[in-house]
N, C-alpha and C positions, 0 to 999 in steps of 0.2 A: 150953367150946361157947358158953356164955350169954354167957360177956363178950364173945365173938368176934360173936355177932349182935345182942346190942343197942346198944350204943354207949354214947356220952353221950348225956343226954336233947336239950343244944343242936344237937348234929350233926344231929336229925329235928324241928327246929324247926318248918322249911317245910314237912313232910308232917303234921305237927298243925294250923298253920292253912290247909293243903288240907283235910283231912277237916272241919273247924269250917263250913268254904263250902260243904259238899255240900247237896242241898235236904233240908230239913227233910219232906218227905212224902218222899220215896226208900224205898227197900227196906230193911229191915234186916239185908240180907245185904250191902248196900256193904261194901266197905273198900278200904282203901289197902295198896298193896306197898312196904316200904321195904327199904333195902340197905344196904350199906356207903357211909357217904359221903366215905370215904377211902380210896385207890388200896390194893388187897390185894398185898402182896410175897411170891412166890416164888421160893424156891433150886431149881433145877435140880437134877433126881432126886428132890426131896422131895413129903412131899403138903400138895396145901393144900385151902381148903373155901372155896367162894362162899355165904355167906349170905343167906335176906332172910328174913323176916316179915310180918304184915297186922298192920295198926292201923283198928279196936281187935282184940283179940286174940280169936280162934277157931281152932276144930278146922278145921285143912288135910288130915287126914287121907282126905277122899272128892272133893278138888281134883282137878282136873288140873294139875301142877306144872310146868314147863316151863323151861329154862336153856337159852338157842342166842344165837350170834355175831351175826352182822350181820345175819342174815335169818332168818326164821320156819323156814323149812324147815332151816336150817343147826343143829337140834339138837344139843349135846352131853348131855343127858339129860332123858326124860320120865318121868314118875311116873303115871298114870292107873288108874284103877281099881282103886286102892290096891296097885298091882303097878307094876314097869319094864316100859317099850315101848321094843322097839332098832329097831323097824321105820325109822325116819327118823333114825336117833343116825348120825353122822356117824363113819367109816372109823375115825380116826385117835383116837377117843374108845372106842371099842368096849374093855370089859375094863379101861379104866383110871379111872371114875367110879363112883360109890356114891351112895346117898342116906342123910344122916344121919336119921334116925328118933327119935330121943331125945325132942325137943318138937313134935312135928309135935300133937300135941294142942293146945298153948300156941299157935299160929300159928307157932311157925319152922321153917325148914327150910334147909337147904344140903347143896349138893353136892361130895364129896369127889374131889380129880382128884389120882391119884397117879400118881408120877414125871413132875414137870413135867418140860414140855419146850419150847424155845424158842419154839415155834408155837403154846402156847398163850397168848402174850403177846397182850393188848389188850381190848378192852371184849366187855362178856359181858350177857345182859339174864333176869333170870328173869321168868317170867310164871304169874301164880296165875288161874284160872277155876274160878268155880263158878256151874252152869247157863248163863246167856248173859250173867252181870256177869263179867267179867276186869279186871286191872289188871296193870301190868311194873313194874320198876326197872332202872337199870343199874346196874353195876359193872363196873370197871378193874383188871384183873390186872396187874401188872408182873413180870415172869420177868428173874429177875438170878444169873446165876453168874459165879465166878472162877475161870479158867481155869490154865494154864502158868505158872511163874514166868519171867521175861522172860529171854532169849537174847544176850547181846553176844558181836560180836566184830570185829577191826579187819579193815576191808576194802584198806587202802593209804592212799599219800601221794594228797591230793585238791589240787590247786589249790596256793596255799600254807598248807593245813593236813593234818588227818590226818582219815579217812573211818571211822565206826562205826556199825555197824549194831545197833538192839535189835529181837527179832522176840519175841512171843508168841500164842498159841493158845488156842483152846475158852472164852474168853470172850461172856458174853451182858447186858445189849445191848453197842453199840459203846462200850469203854473207852478213860477218857483217860490220852494218855500223855506224859511230861514229861522233859525231860535239866534234867538239875539238877551244878553245880558242887562241887568239897568245902567250897567257902565256901558253899554253900544257895544259892546266887545262880540263876535260871531262863534255860535257853539258851531266846532265844523264836524262833530262827530255825533249822527243821528241815523237810523234807520225811517227811509221812507216807503210807503204803499200806492197803490193808485190801480183804481177800475173806470171804466167808461160803463155809460147807459146807456140806452137801446137810440139816444137822441144823439152818442157822441160826446155827450159832458163828461167831465171829467170830476171823481172824488177821491181828493187826497189824505192820506192819514200818517203826519208825521210823529216818530217817538222819542224822546229827547231822556236819557238819565242825566239829572242833575246832581253830582255828588259833593259840589260844595254846600254848606249852608249859608256863607256868603251871598249866593245868588241865588237868594232864593226869590225875587221878582224877574220872571223869564216873559219874554213877550215871543208870539207866535206869528212871524208875517208872511203873508201870500202873495205874490206877485205874479201880472198878468204881464209875461214880456214882451208882446206886441203894441196894448196900451199903455204900458208903463204905471197902471195903475195897482196899489197895494189895499189889502185889509187886512188889520191886524189888531192882536187883543192881547192884554198881558195878565199872570195870574202870578198871586202872590202865595209860595209853601211855605207854613208854619215850620220854625225849627224842630217840633216832634215830632212831624214828619221822617224826620234824617236818622239813621241807624247810630246809635252811640258805638265807638270804638273800645273795643277790651282791651285790657291792658297787656292780655299775653300773645298778641300779636305781633307788637315789635319784638320780645324775647324771639318767639317761634321762627321770625325772619333773620335773627341774625343766625339763629343755629343752622337753619337751610341753606344760609350762604356759605357757612363755614366747610358743613356736607358735602356742598359741591363742590366745592376749591379741591377738598380732598379728593374727593373723587375727579375731577378733573388731574390731577398729578399724579393719580396710580395709573389712569389712561396713556397719558402721557408715556411716560416712563415703558410700560408694556409696548406700546406702539411704535417706541424708538428701539426696541429691540427686535423688534419684530419686522421693522424698516428696513434694518440694513442686513437682515438675512433675505428678506424679498427682493432685495434691489439688484445684488447679482444672480438673481435667478431672472429679473426683467432684461436686464441686460444679455445675458444668455440668448433668452426667447427672443428679444428685437434683431439679434445677429441672424438667427435663424430667419425670421419675417423680413426682412433685406433681401437674403439670399433667393427667398421665393418668389417676393415682388418683381428681382431685377430677370427671374428668368420669364415669369408669366409678362412681364413687361415687353420681354424682348418677343415672346410669341406673339403675341396681339399686335405688337410694330409689323410681323411679316404676316401675320392675315391681313391686315389692314391693307398692308400694301398688294398683296395678291389681289384681294376684293377691289381697290383701285383698278388696276390691271384690266380686271374683270369689265370693272364697268366702264372702263374708257373702251375696251376691245368691241361692246355692247353698241354703245353709242355711236363709234367708229362703223359697225355695220348697218344701224339703223338710218344714220346720215346717206350713208352711201348708196343704199337700199332705195332712199326719200327719192336721192337727186337721178337715180336711173330712173324710177317711176315717171318724175317733174319732167325728164328730155323726152320720155317715149310717149308718154299722154299728153297733150294738151289740155283735157278736162278731163283727167280721170278721177276727179269727186264723181261725176253723176257713176263714173263704173261703179263705186261702192253703194251704190242709193239706186232702188229699184223706181222705173216711173210708175207715177201714182194718176190713174186717169179719173181724176176729182169729177162729177157730175153734182152739180147745184139743186140744192132740197127747196122747192117751192115754197112747200106748206113753213119754213122756217124762214120765208122772206118778210119784211117789213112792207107793210099793204103800198108806200109810196114806190115802190120797188118793180120793174118789170124782167122774166125772166125770160130767155129766147126759149123756142122750143127744142131745140136741141138741149138746152139745162147745161149750156157751157157760158155765158154770159148774161150779166145783169147789169140794168141801166136805169137812171132814173125817170119815174114817169113824166110825159110833158103835162098831163091834165092836173098831175098833183100840185095842190097849195103850201105844202110844209105844213107839219103840225110841230116844229122843233124837237122832235124826236133823233136818236139817234138809230138809221137804219141802216141796218146789216141783213146777213143771209149767209147760211150754214152750208156746207158741202151734204150729201147726201149719206155717206159711210162714214164712221169714225174707226180712229187709227189706234191699234192696241200696243203695237211691237214693232221692233226693225228698222229699217230706215230706207227712205221714201223723199221723193220730192217732186214739185208741180211745179209748170211756171204759169204768170201770168202776164195778161198784153193789159196795160193800161191806155186806152185812148183818152187823149186830151187831158192827161191828168197834171198838165201841168196849170190847167184853169179851175179846178176844183178840188177839192177836199177826197180823200178819200183811206183806206184805211186798209191791208189784207195780213193774213198769220194763220194761227190754230188759236182755237179754245179748248175750253173745258165742256164737257157736258150738260147742259144745265145752267150754265151761267145766266147772270140777270144780263138781259137784253131789252127789257121793256123801257120806254120814256128815254129820258135824258143817262148815262152812264159814261164813266169812263175807263178806260184800257190800260190795263197794267197788271202783270204775274201775278201780284197778290189779289185782285178780283178773278183769274182765269183766262186772261189774256195776252198773247205774246205777238205782236202787231210792231210793223209800220209804215208808214203812211204819211201823205202831204197836210201838212194843215199852216195856216198864214205864209205860203207863199216858200216856205221850206220841206225838208224831209225829218220827219221826227222817228225818233223809237220811243213809243210809248211806254218806258219804265216809271217805277214808283216816282221820280224825278225825271218826266221826258228828257231825252236826250236830241238833241236839233245837229244836223248837218247842215254844211255846205255845199254847193254846186249844184251841177242838172238833176232836176224829177227823172227818176228811171222810167224810160216807156215800158221797160219788161223786166219783170224781176222773177228770181230761182226762189223758190221755200224748199229749205232742206232740213227735215224733219230726220232727228237722230234720237231714237227710243231707248236705243240701248249706249249708246254713250251720254245722251241727257242733257242732247240741246239743240235748238232750233235756230237756222242760219240763213239771213237774206241777201240776197245777191245779185247786181245788178247785170244780166244776162246780157244787154248789149257791150259791154266794154269784157264784160268775167270780175269788174272789180267788188271787193266783199264791204257789204254795208253794214252788219250789225247781228251779234250772237246774243241769243239767251242762253242762259244755263236754267233746265228743268227738275223738278224734284227727283229722288230718288225711286218713286215707284210713281209713276206719273197716271191719270187717270188717264181714261181713253178722251181721245183729241178730237177734232172736228176742223179741216179747212172754215176760215171767215175771210168775208170780205164786206166792207163795210162803204157807203156811196152818199152823197152829201148833192143838193142841187147847183145842176149845170149840166153841158151836155159832156158825160164823160161815160163810162162803162170799161167793166173790169172782163175779161174774156180769159177762160181758162184754155191752154193751148191745146192742139185738137191730138189724139190719143189715134195712132196709127198701130196695126199688128193684130195678132191673135189673140185673145182675150185667155188668160192661164199663162201665156209665157213666162218664163223668167225671163230679167236683164241679168248677164254677166258681165265681165269686164272683157275689153277687148283683147284678142292673144294669151285667154287664159278660160282653160275648159272648163275648171270647176266651182261652183255653182257658189252665190252667197252663203255667208257664216250663218245667216239668219233671216227669213222673209217676212216682209208686212203682213201681220195680220190685220185683215179687213173682213167684212160682214160680206161674205159672197161675190167680193170681184178679185179678180184676177191682175197681173201687171203686163203692161206692155212696152213699146218702144215710145218714146214722146216726139215728137216735131212741132215747134211751131207754125204760125198760121202762114207765115210766109215760105215753109219747104224748107229753111235752112236748119242742118242737124245743131241740137242746141249744144249752149254754148263750146264750140269748137274751137274758139279762136281764144279763151282763157284757161291759165290753171288755177285751179282751186286747192281748196286744203283736205287732205281727208275727214272723212267723220268722223272717225273715232281712232283711239289709238291702234286696235289690231291691224286698222289701212298701213300703216308704220313698217311690222313687222316684214322682211326680207323676204 
């Protein structure tokens, strides 16, 4: 077990180099997961282990350990809370897996798969998680099996030879078939068919036509390419099985050859005469085509010049218009968005969260002991179209973990879960003393943690952007799907004296927000369930974002 898990030191050199590149100020609990650098070979019907270990070495008894196939949900084995979990395990692995616990305290763990089957072949991922930190490594399992010995039979005469068929079954993966003469020379020309049964095992059938009676002894070999094991059988073909050649055949071949030569000579003469006349016509047609191509080339060049000039004029006008707007409006991105009066939905809140009476602020309950779940709450109303924004104040945001953004209706928010666009979340937040954008591979930002964040949702343009509303700097932007579903404001908290507060709304409900010095209304209002839009001010009374120019929400904003 120890040799299987550790392997040569050189094979894990890339993981050691990765470890040395980890930030020196990170948590002492960070680690990397190391799997087998070489494919693991398993024989059908036997048992095999999939080993993984952590570096630096530490106990993994209290970690969540998971082995899965191509998807995180396709679990082969799950170890959590110091016991096996079977709720998410794939049906074909039920009762066939177990955890090797001999070296858990030394940071090594392996899953044993009993009675290996053909469908076990492929890639696996081992996943180790401790708290909010997790790492994973890939393993490749190559399943091999040697089936039955080949069976060879003579099917009868075939043209000028004898047809011989070799068949073998129960092999995995697809075996290699060879035909050899008694001298050891390989037959390169033969037909081959294959089929797989319900268990994924291969049945091969190779057909050879032996035309030389001197090669009466032939051998069929079937080779497993992974194990290097082969099985073969030889067969002797008696001379009477070979068809006898007719004495008229050589004479017929000579006569046929002479006739072919005469026909080729006549065809060559006719073609030469026709080519001489046809060449002159081709030269005249080519001259006409060249003239027409020259004319078309000149027209295309003039057209391309005009199109290029028009494009340059358009780009110049757009640039001048954008420059003019940037000089006139310090915070003109807000003018292209409608302020959204977000209120929190207490029914969507985790039990460990407390919502204010105004339904604009959420904090962690002081009496809660913590369940280990991801604690979140949603806005009361969903958003289906248009451009809108809201601002959130984070109190003591640099002392605890939090996240905010938007999510789809009906996303999984029970227990512990991950936030990513693939799972229906578009969020940024603080984790491990850094600001992160929670993409598929979370993106870390270095710098101060913001105390007020603006969320700009552009369903028409297809993105959601986050801004530090204290200094007006851009944090991160996510692209959205072409036809997004209903989205809800999303807020997440962890333990600590931290609170998220939506900036207060002043003004009259139903009021439409329009750009300053622009009497025309917005191109497309934001659509909500029974909620109008007002002007938004932060809790300290200052107008939002007056000090920072932000980019427009969509290409329409750049039009002059």
